[in-house]
C-alpha positions in Angstrom: -7.6 -0.5 23.1 -8.7 -3.4 20.9 -12.3 -4.2 19.8 -13.6 -7.5 21.7 -12.9 -10.6 19.9 -13.7 -13.5 21.9 -12.5 -16.8 21.4 -14.9 -19.2 20.5 -14.8 -21.3 23.5 -14.9 -19.3 26.6 -13.1 -20.5 30.2 -15.7 -20.2 33.0 -14.0 -19.6 36.4 -16.9 -20.2 38.9 -14.9 -23.0 40.3 -11.6 -21.8 40.4 -11.7 -20.1 43.9 -13.0 -21.6 47.1 -16.3 -22.5 44.9 -14.7 -25.4 43.7 -10.9 -26.3 43.0 -9.4 -23.6 45.1 -6.3 -23.4 42.9 -3.2 -21.1 44.4 -1.8 -18.6 41.8 1.1 -21.0 40.2 -2.1 -23.1 39.2 -4.0 -20.3 37.8 -1.3 -19.2 35.9 -0.8 -22.8 34.4 -4.4 -22.8 33.5 -4.5 -19.5 31.8 -1.3 -20.3 30.1 -2.7 -23.7 29.1 -6.3 -22.4 27.9 -4.6 -19.7 25.9 -1.8 -21.9 24.0 -5.4 -24.4 22.8 -7.2 -21.1 21.4 -9.3 -20.1 25.0 -8.7 -16.6 25.2 -11.5 -15.5 27.0 -12.2 -15.9 30.5 -15.6 -15.4 32.0 -16.2 -14.0 35.7 -19.0 -12.6 37.9 -18.6 -10.5 41.1 -20.0 -12.9 43.4 -17.6 -16.1 42.7 -16.2 -17.6 45.8 -17.8 -15.4 47.9 -16.7 -12.3 45.8 -13.1 -13.6 46.0 -12.0 -15.3 42.5 -11.8 -12.0 40.6 -9.2 -11.4 42.8 -7.2 -14.4 42.8 -7.0 -14.7 39.3 -6.1 -11.0 38.8 -2.7 -11.7 41.0 -2.2 -14.6 39.0 -2.7 -12.8 35.0 0.0 -10.1 37.0 1.9 -12.7 38.2 1.7 -14.8 34.4 3.0 -11.6 32.6 0.8 -12.2 30.2 -0.2 -9.0 27.8 -3.9 -7.6 28.4 -4.9 -7.7 24.7 -4.1 -11.1 24.7 -7.1 -11.6 26.6 -10.4 -10.8 27.0 -12.5 -10.5 30.0 -15.9 -10.5 30.8 -17.6 -9.9 34.4 -20.9 -9.6 35.9 -22.6 -7.8 38.6 -26.0 -7.0 40.6 -26.3 -10.6 42.3 -26.3 -9.9 46.1 -25.7 -12.7 48.2 -25.5 -13.8 51.6 -22.1 -14.5 52.7 -19.0 -13.7 54.5 -18.2 -10.6 52.9 -21.5 -8.8 52.7 -23.9 -7.9 55.3 -27.0 -9.0 53.4 -30.0 -10.4 55.2 -31.2 -11.7 52.5 -30.2 -12.5 48.8 -31.5 -9.9 46.2 -30.7 -7.9 42.8 -29.1 -4.1 43.0 -29.2 -2.3 39.8 -28.8 1.2 41.0 -26.1 3.6 38.8 -24.0 3.8 42.3 -23.9 -0.3 43.1 -23.1 -0.8 38.7 -20.3 1.8 38.7 -18.5 0.2 42.3 -19.1 -3.0 41.1 -17.3 -2.2 37.9 -14.4 -0.5 39.7 -14.1 -3.5 41.9 -13.8 -6.0 39.5 -11.1 -4.2 37.8 -9.2 -3.4 40.6 -9.3 -7.1 41.5 -8.3 -8.5 38.2 -6.1 -5.9 37.9 -6.9 -4.7 34.5 -8.3 -1.0 33.0 -11.1 -2.4 31.4 -13.3 -5.1 30.9 -14.2 -6.4 27.1 -18.1 -6.9 28.2 -19.9 -6.4 31.4 -22.8 -8.3 32.0 -25.8 -7.4 34.1 -25.7 -11.5 36.1 -29.8 -12.5 36.0 -32.7 -10.2 35.8 -34.9 -8.0 38.5 -38.1 -7.4 38.5 -37.2 -3.7 40.0 -34.5 -3.1 37.1 -34.8 0.3 35.8 -33.5 0.3 32.4 -32.7 4.0 32.1 -30.8 4.0 35.3 -29.1 0.9 33.7 -28.5 2.3 30.4 -26.8 6.1 32.3 -24.7 3.7 34.7 -23.2 1.5 31.1 -23.2 5.1 29.3 -21.1 6.7 31.9 -18.6 3.3 32.2 -18.1 3.3 28.3 -17.3 7.0 28.3 -14.7 6.4 30.9 -13.3 3.6 28.9 -14.0 1.0 31.5 -16.0 -1.3 29.5 -16.2 -2.2 25.8 -19.5 -3.8 25.5 -22.6 -4.4 27.6 -24.5 -7.7 27.7 -26.9 -9.4 30.3 -26.8 -12.7 31.6 -30.3 -15.0 31.6 -32.5 -12.3 30.3 -35.9 -13.7 28.3 -36.6 -11.8 25.0 -39.4 -9.4 26.6 -37.1 -7.9 29.0 -34.1 -7.8 26.7 -36.4 -6.0 24.1 -37.3 -3.4 27.0 -33.8 -2.9 28.2 -32.5 -2.5 24.5 -34.9 0.3 23.9 -32.4 2.2 26.6 -29.0 1.1 25.8 -27.6 -1.7 23.0 -27.2 -5.0 24.3 -24.1 -7.1 23.1 -24.8 -10.4 24.6 -26.7 -12.6 26.3 -25.1 -15.3 28.5 -27.8 -18.0 28.9 -28.0 -21.3 30.0 -28.1 -23.6 27.1 -27.1 -27.3 25.9 -28.3 -30.5 24.6 -30.2 -31.6 27.7 -31.4 -27.6 28.2 -32.2 -26.4 24.6 -35.1 -24.1 25.8 -33.4 -21.5 24.2 -33.5 -22.5 20.7 -37.6 -22.5 20.6 -38.3 -19.7 23.1 -36.7 -17.1 21.1 -33.6 -16.1 22.6 -31.1 -17.0 19.8 -33.6 -16.0 17.3 -33.6 -12.5 19.2 -29.7 -12.7 19.2 -29.4 -13.2 15.3 -31.9 -10.7 15.0 -30.0 -8.3 16.8 -26.2 -9.3 16.0 -25.9 -10.3 19.7 -23.0 -12.6 20.9 -24.3 -15.4 22.4 -22.8 -17.2 25.1 -23.9 -20.7 27.0 -22.6 -21.6 30.6 -23.3 -24.7 31.8 -22.3 -26.3 28.0 -22.5 -29.9 29.0 -25.9 -29.8 31.1 -26.3 -32.3 33.5 -25.4 -35.2 31.9 -22.8 -36.3 34.4 -24.3 -35.3 37.2 -27.8 -37.2 36.6 -29.0 -40.8 35.6 -32.6 -40.2 34.2 -34.2 -41.3 30.6 -33.0 -38.3 29.2 -29.1 -39.5 29.9 -30.1 -42.7 29.0 -31.2 -41.8 25.5 -28.7 -39.3 24.6 -26.1 -41.9 25.8 -27.0 -44.3 23.3 -26.7 -41.5 20.5 -23.4 -40.2 21.4 -22.2 -43.7 21.6 -22.9 -43.8 17.9 -21.3 -40.7 17.3 -18.5 -41.0 19.0 -17.2 -44.0 16.9 -18.5 -42.1 13.5 -16.5 -38.5 14.6 -13.6 -40.2 16.8 -14.6 -37.6 19.4 -15.3 -38.1 23.2 -18.7 -37.4 24.3 -17.5 -33.9 25.8 -16.6 -32.9 22.3 -20.1 -33.7 20.7 -21.9 -31.7 23.3 -19.8 -29.0 22.7 -20.3 -29.6 18.8 -23.5 -29.6 19.0 -23.8 -26.1 20.8 -21.7 -24.8 18.0 -23.6 -25.3 14.7 -26.5 -23.4 16.0 -26.2 -20.6 13.7 -26.4 -17.8 16.4 -22.6 -18.9 16.8 -23.2 -19.8 20.4 -19.6 -19.3 22.4 -19.6 -22.4 25.2 -18.6 -21.3 28.7 -16.5 -24.4 29.7 -15.8 -24.3 33.3 -12.9 -27.2 33.9 -9.9 -26.6 35.0 -8.9 -30.3 34.3 -5.6 -29.8 31.4 -6.6 -32.1 29.4 -10.1 -31.7 28.9 -9.6 -28.1 28.2 -7.1 -29.7 25.3 -10.3 -32.1 24.4 -12.9 -29.1 24.5 -10.7 -26.9 22.4 -11.0 -29.6 19.6 -14.8 -29.3 19.3 -14.2 -26.4 17.0 -13.3 -28.9 14.4 -16.3 -30.8 14.8 -19.2 -30.3 12.0 -22.2 -32.2 13.1 -24.2 -33.7 10.2 -27.6 -32.5 9.9 -29.3 -35.6 10.5 -27.0 -36.3 13.6 -27.7 -32.9 15.0 -31.5 -33.8 14.7 -31.1 -37.6 16.3 -29.4 -35.9 19.3 -32.4 -33.7 19.9 -34.6 -36.4 19.5 -32.9 -38.2 22.0 -33.0 -35.1 24.5 -36.9 -34.3 23.5 -37.3 -38.3 24.1 -39.5 -37.9 20.7 -39.4 -37.5 17.1 -39.6 -34.0 16.1 -42.5 -32.7 14.6 
């Protein structure tokens, strides 16, 4: 099996199933193929998406698409236990026992109709997680060839430091955007650069289109100026802002719209000038950068 090589933008599948668009098999095939044609070959999953159903929907589409496995990269996450139709849980919680991690990966492989994941992520940190237990499960999965790399999602520096003393962490998927740039200042992205981690950003546009606030007003004013200068859309500029960071962030885009996928893919061609990047940061912060 090849070593993982992730596309600069990653396609997030959280809303492809019953949690959002409810795409049928034919629609998923078209989106997968269109994404690949735009250079987006990495697809981000989690076992919980669609109340534990979206992986299977994607797997069916992937199998029928005829796309070769080594043409794409598959990410999935495990650990969150939801209250829902699929599980008899009485409270939302996290399970990072060895048996659960092993079974969750086995389930993801079966649903995605593949024999390996390019990377497995621990979905969110748990106060009860035992680093040695997680490491034992990950080492077994790697030995069996069921995962190529291991990473985490939403982990702090101290949590990564603890876990990395037992197992190598190759990736961290975090919330990061112009509207939520905290990872650039709390040490998380510094840690990624220091330890040569792959950084992925979920919600890379933040809540820019979902809320009206002083922050979005100031950002909008700056984006309007830059849109003309770079002949770019708002989406492209927001993504380009993330892409400029030296951590080589991989934004996880959640759209299933063909035009927005195509437009987003072009963001990798935009190199924001230094002062333009800081102008946007100033707009996000609402004050001059110290």
